[in-house]
Backbone bond lengths (Angstrom), bond angles and torsions (degrees), N, CA, C in turn:
res aa  C-N    CA-C-N  psi(-1)  N-CA   C-N-CA  omega(-1)  CA-C   N-CA-C  phi
1 X - - - 1.465 - - 1.539 107.76 -
2 X 1.357 117.39 -36.05 1.444 117.40 -175.72 1.511 109.61 -69.87
3 X 1.276 120.28 -30.95 1.451 124.18 179.43 1.542 110.05 -68.80
4 X 1.327 117.37 -39.19 1.444 119.93 178.61 1.509 111.64 -68.04
5 X 1.333 116.69 -35.93 1.517 121.73 178.82 1.501 107.25 -69.56
6 X 1.294 119.66 -43.35 1.392 120.32 -176.63 1.585 108.46 -67.60
7 X 1.344 118.03 -38.33 1.383 121.61 176.55 1.520 113.23 -64.93
8 X 1.350 117.06 -38.76 1.450 119.63 -179.89 1.537 108.96 -70.01
9 X 1.356 117.95 -37.20 1.453 118.25 177.28 1.515 110.36 -68.09
10 X 1.290 118.53 -38.36 1.412 120.93 178.36 1.544 111.64 -62.09
11 X 1.266 116.81 -47.79 1.494 122.02 176.64 1.516 111.36 -59.67
12 X 1.335 118.95 -42.52 1.390 123.29 178.17 1.571 112.73 -65.26
13 X 1.292 117.37 -39.20 1.507 121.50 174.19 1.498 111.51 -67.59
14 X 1.302 115.05 -37.42 1.483 119.66 177.47 1.510 110.42 -63.40
15 X 1.297 115.50 -46.29 1.451 120.40 177.90 1.539 111.45 -61.88
16 X 1.332 115.68 -43.96 1.461 120.14 179.02 1.530 109.38 -63.95
17 X 1.262 120.80 -42.08 1.387 125.25 176.25 1.575 112.14 -58.58
18 X 1.295 113.35 -40.48 1.469 120.32 -178.60 1.492 108.04 -69.58
19 X 1.281 118.79 -39.07 1.487 123.58 179.01 1.517 107.72 -62.32
20 X 1.317 118.13 -49.72 1.442 122.00 -178.20 1.538 110.48 -61.31
21 X 1.366 114.39 -40.73 1.467 115.05 -179.21 1.492 112.95 -68.82
22 X 1.335 117.57 -33.81 1.445 120.99 -177.76 1.524 106.66 -76.35
23 X 1.349 119.50 -31.03 1.450 120.39 177.82 1.559 109.07 -67.47
24 X 1.321 114.80 -41.22 1.497 119.47 176.12 1.519 111.18 -64.94
25 X 1.358 115.14 -39.70 1.431 119.10 177.63 1.574 112.65 -65.38
26 X 1.283 114.81 -35.89 1.490 118.65 175.87 1.526 111.96 -65.00
27 X 1.378 114.26 -42.86 1.451 120.10 179.43 1.530 106.67 -63.31
28 X 1.333 119.19 -44.70 1.446 120.94 -177.27 1.545 110.25 -65.54
29 X 1.366 118.29 -35.59 1.404 122.52 177.25 1.514 111.51 -64.58
30 X 1.385 114.65 -43.00 1.438 119.52 176.80 1.507 114.36 -60.22
31 X 1.343 115.14 -43.08 1.475 123.25 179.05 1.585 106.02 -58.99
32 X 1.336 115.82 -49.54 1.470 117.18 -176.64 1.524 109.92 -65.26
33 X 1.304 119.14 -41.35 1.494 121.23 177.71 1.459 113.41 -59.96
34 X 1.379 115.02 -42.69 1.476 118.09 178.24 1.542 112.54 -65.09
35 X 1.340 115.60 -36.35 1.380 118.63 179.60 1.555 110.38 -67.88
36 X 1.266 114.73 -39.85 1.472 121.93 178.61 1.449 110.95 -63.13
37 X 1.320 118.10 -42.51 1.515 123.40 -178.01 1.552 106.66 -68.48
38 X 1.318 116.41 -40.53 1.508 117.25 178.07 1.525 112.17 -64.45
39 X 1.331 115.49 -41.33 1.504 119.35 178.79 1.533 108.34 -64.23
40 X 1.279 119.52 -42.01 1.478 121.59 178.29 1.492 110.84 -60.91
41 X 1.330 116.88 -42.60 1.513 119.19 -177.75 1.550 108.53 -67.44
42 X 1.389 117.59 -37.95 1.438 118.54 178.11 1.503 110.76 -62.93
43 X 1.358 119.14 -40.92 1.434 122.43 -179.20 1.603 109.67 -65.92
44 X 1.349 114.67 -40.76 1.416 118.53 -179.80 1.552 112.95 -62.75
45 X 1.355 111.70 -43.12 1.469 116.82 179.09 1.549 109.40 -66.98
46 X 1.311 119.29 -40.67 1.410 120.66 177.26 1.557 112.99 -60.27
47 X 1.357 114.44 -40.58 1.485 117.93 177.49 1.486 109.41 -64.11
48 X 1.350 119.79 -42.33 1.435 121.50 179.46 1.509 111.99 -61.96
49 X 1.361 116.89 -44.84 1.443 118.96 -177.98 1.548 108.18 -65.81
50 X 1.332 116.99 -40.25 1.457 115.85 -177.62 1.527 109.28 -67.08
51 X 1.294 118.61 -38.17 1.424 120.73 175.08 1.545 112.34 -59.25
52 X 1.276 113.46 -39.08 1.517 115.80 -178.64 1.527 110.97 -72.37
53 X 1.303 117.38 -33.10 1.463 122.47 174.50 1.494 111.41 -61.93
54 X 1.317 112.99 -49.39 1.479 119.25 179.71 1.571 110.44 -57.53
55 X 1.397 112.98 -48.49 1.416 116.98 -178.87 1.550 113.05 -60.65
56 X 1.329 113.63 -42.08 1.498 117.57 177.94 1.500 112.21 -67.50
57 X 1.296 120.03 -37.44 1.445 122.82 176.24 1.509 111.05 -65.64
58 X 1.285 120.18 -38.93 1.440 126.44 174.76 1.521 111.30 -59.65
59 X 1.336 113.56 -47.14 1.469 119.27 -178.27 1.508 110.25 -66.19
60 X 1.383 117.76 -39.15 1.426 120.26 -178.96 1.518 109.43 -68.13
61 X 1.356 118.60 -38.88 1.457 122.99 179.07 1.514 109.56 -64.56
62 X 1.329 118.50 -39.21 1.438 123.42 179.37 1.514 108.26 -65.68
63 X 1.233 120.83 -39.82 1.436 127.61 -177.44 1.537 108.55 -66.96
64 X 1.329 118.41 -43.19 1.476 122.88 177.30 1.527 109.83 -66.82
65 X 1.313 119.57 -40.13 1.428 120.32 175.04 1.541 113.51 -62.28
66 X 1.290 117.32 -46.00 1.405 122.10 178.72 1.528 111.17 -61.70
67 X 1.346 117.38 -45.27 1.460 121.04 174.04 1.516 113.81 -56.10
68 X 1.308 114.31 -43.62 1.474 120.47 178.81 1.557 110.10 -64.11
69 X 1.319 115.92 -44.48 1.448 117.63 179.95 1.534 110.72 -63.80
70 X 1.318 118.51 -41.12 1.459 122.75 -179.58 1.561 110.20 -65.20
71 X 1.352 115.74 -39.34 1.443 116.78 -179.59 1.579 110.63 -71.15
72 X 1.303 115.69 -37.17 1.475 120.03 176.18 1.523 110.12 -64.50
73 X 1.363 118.41 -44.90 1.398 121.59 177.54 1.550 112.91 -61.35
74 X 1.316 115.51 -42.18 1.478 119.15 174.69 1.491 112.99 -60.95
75 X 1.315 118.04 -38.05 1.480 120.98 177.93 1.486 109.55 -68.33
76 X 1.323 119.16 -41.09 1.482 120.96 177.97 1.490 109.18 -62.72
77 X 1.333 118.54 -47.58 1.458 123.92 -175.23 1.570 107.01 -62.68
78 X 1.306 117.18 -37.41 1.530 116.96 179.20 1.466 111.22 -70.77
79 X 1.345 120.85 -32.33 1.426 122.53 177.31 1.521 111.91 -70.09
80 X 1.285 117.87 -35.03 1.466 122.10 176.14 1.519 111.90 -68.02
81 X 1.271 116.40 -38.80 1.470 120.35 -177.07 1.512 113.18 -66.72
82 X 1.319 115.81 -35.08 1.495 117.19 -176.15 1.565 112.67 -91.23
83 X 1.356 116.90 4.43 1.419 119.89 176.08 1.487 115.39 82.84
84 X 1.289 119.31 8.19 1.435 122.65 -177.83 1.513 113.30 -97.55
85 X 1.280 118.97 13.28 1.486 119.13 -178.52 1.495 109.54 -75.86
86 X 1.291 115.76 156.66 1.477 122.04 -176.91 1.528 108.23 -93.43
87 X 1.267 120.55 2.62 1.512 121.37 -176.57 1.472 107.88 -74.37
C-alpha cells in the first residue's frame, strides 16, 4: 500500500511540475511573441517614415526643377523682349 501511495504522489508531483513548466513556457512564448510583434511594428513604422521621406524629397526636387525652369524661361523671355537674343 505504501508503494502505491508513494507512486501516486510521485505521479501527482510530476504532473504538477509539468503544469508549472508549461505555464512558464507559455509565459515565455507570450513574451517572445510580444517582442516579435513590437519589432515588426517598429520596422513597419520605419518603412512608412522612409517612404514619406523619399516622397517628400522627390516633391522638393521637382519643385526646385520647376522653379529653375521658370526662372530660365523668364530670363529667355526677357532677352527676347529687349532684342538681345541670338536667334
